[in-house]
C-alpha positions, 0 to 999 in steps of 0.5 A, a space after each residue: 623252278 624251270 622255264 619255258 623260253 619263247 623265241 621267234 624263229 624266221 618262220 614263226 615261234 618255238 620254245 625251249 625248256 630249261 631246268 632249275 640249273 638253266 640247262 635246256 632239257 627240251 625243245 619244241 618239236 615244230 615251229 608254231 605259226 603264232 605266239 599263242 599256238 606256241 604258248 598252247 604247245 607249252 601247256 601241252 608239254 606240261 600237261 602231257 609230261 607229268 601224265 607220261 611219267 605218273 602212268 609210265 607212259 614210256 615207250 622205249 623203241 630201243 628194244 627189240 620188241 618195244 611195249 607199245 604205249 598209247 598217246 600221250 607218251 614218251 618215247 626213247 630211240 637211238 640217233 644216228 650217232 647211237 645216243 638216246 634221245 626222247 620226243 613227247 608225243 601229244 593225244 593226237 599223236 603229234 610230236 611236241 617236244 624233244 630232247 636237244 642232245 642225246 645221251 650216252 645212257 638209257 639211264 641219263 635219257 630216263 633222268 631227262 624225261 623225269 626232268 621235263 616232267 618235273 620242271 614243265 609243270 609249274 614253269 615260268 614262261 619267259 617271252 623273249 619276243 616282246 
């Protein structure tokens, strides 16, 4: 079972998603001003990640002509180092989670997306701010 870890930052709260093997597979795309908003973000990740994988809402922006997907969706993109990364876009178009590290292969990136969907659905929430 995965774990969402809530942490305090100098300006608010954020979260990380850990897989069963304790590897960090996603981080919040933003800092939330309240813990309640951070928990809402976690709920959104859990709901949207599964929907995106089940409905094949994965937009590969590394292609010359990517097939556009509607929100919510995962986007695969290349970073400045040439590594593959993903971000999860909510129904409202805002990025809610992303890969912290890049992947050498697109297949590895897609495996990371599948892991987010699998681990987020029944993840325990650990609040490290208390």
